[in-house]
C-alpha positions in Angstrom: 83.3 102.7 40.3 85.6 100.6 39.1 89.6 99.6 39.7 90.6 100.9 36.6 88.7 104.7 37.0 90.6 104.9 40.3 94.2 104.1 38.7 93.6 106.6 35.8 92.4 108.9 38.9 95.4 108.2 40.5 97.9 108.6 37.4 95.6 112.0 36.5 96.1 113.3 40.1 100.2 112.9 40.1 100.7 114.1 37.0 99.0 117.6 37.7 100.8 117.7 41.5 104.8 117.1 39.1 103.5 120.5 36.8 102.8 122.5 40.0 105.8 121.2 41.8 108.0 123.1 38.8 105.6 126.1 38.5 108.3 128.1 40.5 110.1 128.0 37.8 107.9 129.6 35.4 106.7 132.4 37.5 110.7 133.3 38.3 111.3 133.7 34.5 108.3 136.6 34.8 109.5 138.1 38.0 109.2 141.5 36.4 105.3 141.5 35.7 102.8 142.3 37.9 100.5 139.7 40.1 96.9 141.0 38.7 98.5 140.7 35.3 100.2 137.2 35.3 96.6 135.9 37.0 94.4 137.9 34.5 96.7 136.7 31.6 96.2 132.7 32.6 93.0 133.0 32.7 92.4 134.7 29.6 94.5 132.8 27.7 93.1 129.2 29.6 89.2 130.7 28.0 90.8 130.7 25.0 92.4 128.2 25.2 89.3 125.4 27.4 86.8 126.2 26.2 87.8 125.6 22.8 88.3 122.6 23.5 85.4 121.8 25.2 83.6 122.7 21.5 86.0 120.4 20.0 84.9 118.0 22.2 81.5 118.2 21.4 80.3 119.8 24.9 79.0 122.8 24.0 75.4 121.3 25.1 77.5 120.0 28.5 78.9 123.2 29.1 75.0 125.8 28.5 73.6 123.0 31.1 75.9 124.0 33.9 74.6 127.1 34.2 70.9 126.1 34.2 71.3 124.2 37.3 72.1 126.9 40.2 73.7 124.0 42.3 76.7 123.8 40.2 76.6 126.9 38.4 76.7 128.6 42.2 79.3 125.7 42.6 81.4 126.7 40.2 81.5 130.2 41.3 82.8 129.5 45.0 85.8 126.8 43.0 86.7 130.1 40.5 86.6 132.0 43.3 88.7 129.9 44.8 91.2 129.6 42.9 91.9 133.0 42.1 93.0 133.7 44.8 95.2 130.7 45.7 96.5 131.9 41.8 96.9 135.5 43.2 99.0 134.5 46.5 101.1 131.9 44.7 102.1 134.3 41.7 102.7 137.1 44.2 104.8 135.0 46.5 107.7 133.6 44.0 109.1 136.2 42.6 108.6 138.7 46.3 111.2 135.9 48.8 108.2 133.8 49.4 109.0 130.5 47.4 109.3 128.7 50.9 106.6 129.9 52.5 104.6 128.3 49.8 106.3 125.6 49.8 105.3 124.9 53.5 101.9 125.9 52.5 101.2 123.2 49.9 102.8 120.6 52.2 99.9 121.9 54.6 97.7 121.5 52.5 97.5 117.5 52.6 96.5 117.6 56.6 94.1 120.8 55.7 92.8 118.3 52.9 92.6 115.8 55.4 91.2 117.9 58.3 88.4 119.7 55.0 87.3 116.0 54.2 86.1 114.9 57.7 84.7 118.2 58.5 82.6 118.2 54.9 82.1 114.5 53.5 81.8 113.0 56.9 85.1 111.1 55.8 86.5 108.6 59.1 90.0 110.0 60.7 91.7 107.4 63.8 93.2 109.1 65.8 96.6 108.6 63.9 95.3 111.0 61.7 94.0 113.9 64.2 97.6 113.4 65.8 99.2 113.2 62.0 96.8 116.7 61.9 98.0 118.1 65.4 101.8 118.1 64.5 100.7 119.6 61.2 99.4 122.6 63.1 102.3 122.9 65.7 104.2 123.3 62.6 102.2 126.1 61.6 102.1 127.6 65.4 106.1 127.5 64.9 106.4 129.3 61.4 104.2 131.9 63.4 105.9 132.1 66.3 109.9 132.5 64.3 107.9 134.8 61.4 106.5 137.1 64.5 103.2 136.2 62.8 100.6 135.1 61.1 102.7 133.2 58.3 99.7 134.2 55.6 101.0 132.1 52.4 101.4 129.3 55.0 97.7 129.8 55.3 95.7 130.8 53.0 96.9 128.6 50.1 96.1 125.4 51.8 93.1 126.8 52.8 92.0 128.1 49.3 92.8 125.2 47.3 91.5 122.2 50.0 88.0 123.9 49.1 88.8 124.6 45.3 89.2 120.7 46.0 86.1 120.0 47.8 84.2 121.5 45.5 85.1 120.0 42.5 84.8 117.0 44.2 80.7 117.5 44.9 80.3 119.3 41.7 78.6 116.3 39.8 80.3 118.1 36.5 82.9 116.8 33.8 86.4 117.7 34.7 87.5 119.9 31.3 83.7 121.4 31.4 83.9 122.6 34.9 87.2 124.6 34.4 85.9 126.0 31.0 83.2 127.8 33.7 85.9 128.9 36.1 87.5 130.9 33.6 84.7 131.8 31.3 83.5 133.2 34.7 86.2 135.1 35.4 87.5 136.4 31.7 85.6 139.0 31.6 87.3 140.9 34.6 90.6 139.8 33.2 90.2 141.1 29.4 89.3 144.3 31.1 92.0 144.3 33.6 94.9 143.3 30.4 93.1 145.9 27.5 93.2 149.1 30.4 97.4 148.2 30.3 99.8 151.1 29.2 101.7 150.0 26.4 100.4 146.6 25.8 100.9 145.4 28.9 103.4 142.2 29.1 101.9 140.7 26.6 102.4 142.7 24.1 104.9 146.2 25.2 108.1 143.8 26.6 108.8 141.0 23.5 107.6 138.5 21.6 109.6 136.7 24.4 107.4 138.1 26.8 104.6 136.8 24.8 105.3 134.0 24.7 105.7 133.4 28.0 102.0 135.0 29.3 100.2 132.5 26.2 102.1 129.8 28.0 100.2 130.5 30.8 97.4 128.4 29.4 98.6 125.8 29.2 100.5 126.0 32.8 97.4 126.8 34.2 94.6 124.1 32.2 96.6 120.8 31.6 97.2 120.4 36.0 93.9 121.7 37.1 91.9 119.3 34.3 94.4 116.2 35.6 93.6 117.4 39.6 89.4 117.7 38.5 89.8 114.6 36.7 91.5 112.7 39.6 89.7 114.3 42.6 86.3 113.5 40.7 87.6 109.7 41.3 89.7 109.1 44.3 88.5 109.7 48.2 89.1 113.0 49.1 91.9 111.9 52.0 93.9 109.8 49.3 94.1 113.1 46.8 95.1 114.7 50.4 98.4 112.5 50.6 99.6 112.6 47.2 99.3 116.8 47.8 103.2 116.3 49.1 104.6 116.1 46.3 104.5 119.3 45.1 105.5 121.7 47.5 108.3 119.3 48.1 110.0 119.7 44.8 108.8 123.4 45.6 110.7 123.8 48.6 114.3 122.5 47.0 113.5 124.9 44.1 113.2 127.8 46.5 116.4 126.4 48.6 118.9 125.2 46.3 118.0 127.2 43.1 116.2 130.6 44.5 118.9 130.9 47.6 116.2 131.2 50.2 117.3 130.6 53.3 116.7 128.5 56.5 115.5 129.6 59.9 115.8 127.3 62.7 111.3 127.8 62.1 112.1 126.6 59.0 113.7 123.2 60.1 111.8 122.7 62.8 107.9 123.3 61.1 109.2 121.2 58.2 110.5 118.5 60.6 107.2 118.6 62.5 104.8 119.1 58.7 106.6 116.2 57.9 105.9 113.5 60.5 102.6 114.4 60.7 102.5 112.7 57.3 104.5 110.3 58.0 101.8 110.0 60.8 99.2 109.6 58.7 100.7 107.5 56.6 100.6 105.0 59.3 97.8 102.3 58.5 94.5 101.9 60.3 93.1 99.9 62.4 91.2 97.2 60.9 87.7 98.7 60.8 88.7 102.1 60.2 89.1 103.1 56.9 89.2 107.5 56.6 89.0 107.2 52.6 85.9 106.2 52.3 83.3 109.0 53.0 80.1 108.3 53.6 76.4 110.0 53.2 74.7 111.0 50.7 77.1 114.3 49.5 79.6 111.4 48.9 77.5 109.1 47.2 77.0 112.6 44.8 80.9 113.2 45.4 81.8 109.9 43.3 78.9 110.2 40.3 79.9 110.8 36.6 
């Protein structure tokens, strides 16, 4: 893989995280729509958009080949499940006063991704990287104590997206084709749900403005996912993990400044611990330890195009 490939991957991933950072504004605008209906619209219209783009690019045969390859097919089934869980929890969290928790979840996500890279892809972690992961874990523990229970949003969002990123990295499928398979697998369930909504649901029963917002779910969903998948195939998972703090930083800013969610003492301490973990992770490693280079056959498959 050339340097220019890695640079394009970096820019694509950064673009995805910037878009995800401002996404709470979209979900606040459609706060009156039930979560399942929001996710169903995102899936249905994303399927129309992405599959259309795949066919226009002449990748129809590549799309069919995925269904004839059990490893790629079941891998994309897994990634489709992971991203649906992620979409559902995030779509519920933002309009229900948990945008701050969602921001914390995605703030933890980089170090969760690093940990997944270590466990599954055998990417090397220096002692400072372990300290970074431990600080993030301590931050989540403080949140749990402050909330009087397990902060499910903070845990589910990074784990589901971390696993999604892992699967999209190790599956040797073009970014757009893989996304098309994911939404195609989910589209029948989404279509059935939308077809049974009384009065046409938000898509048809709440005016042209809301119809436009529901249709907007297609580019809102597809564009950053394509950018992310493109970047994930061209970058080490650990480097991808470091970039992920961009989106949650924007989300935390929106939650506190624009949505008026209060910051508790636990939030403040957790924020400090998690950012301390990110800072420690950014320290240079000792010579000879490069945690950005995965080892083994899985990593070789992951970087193939």
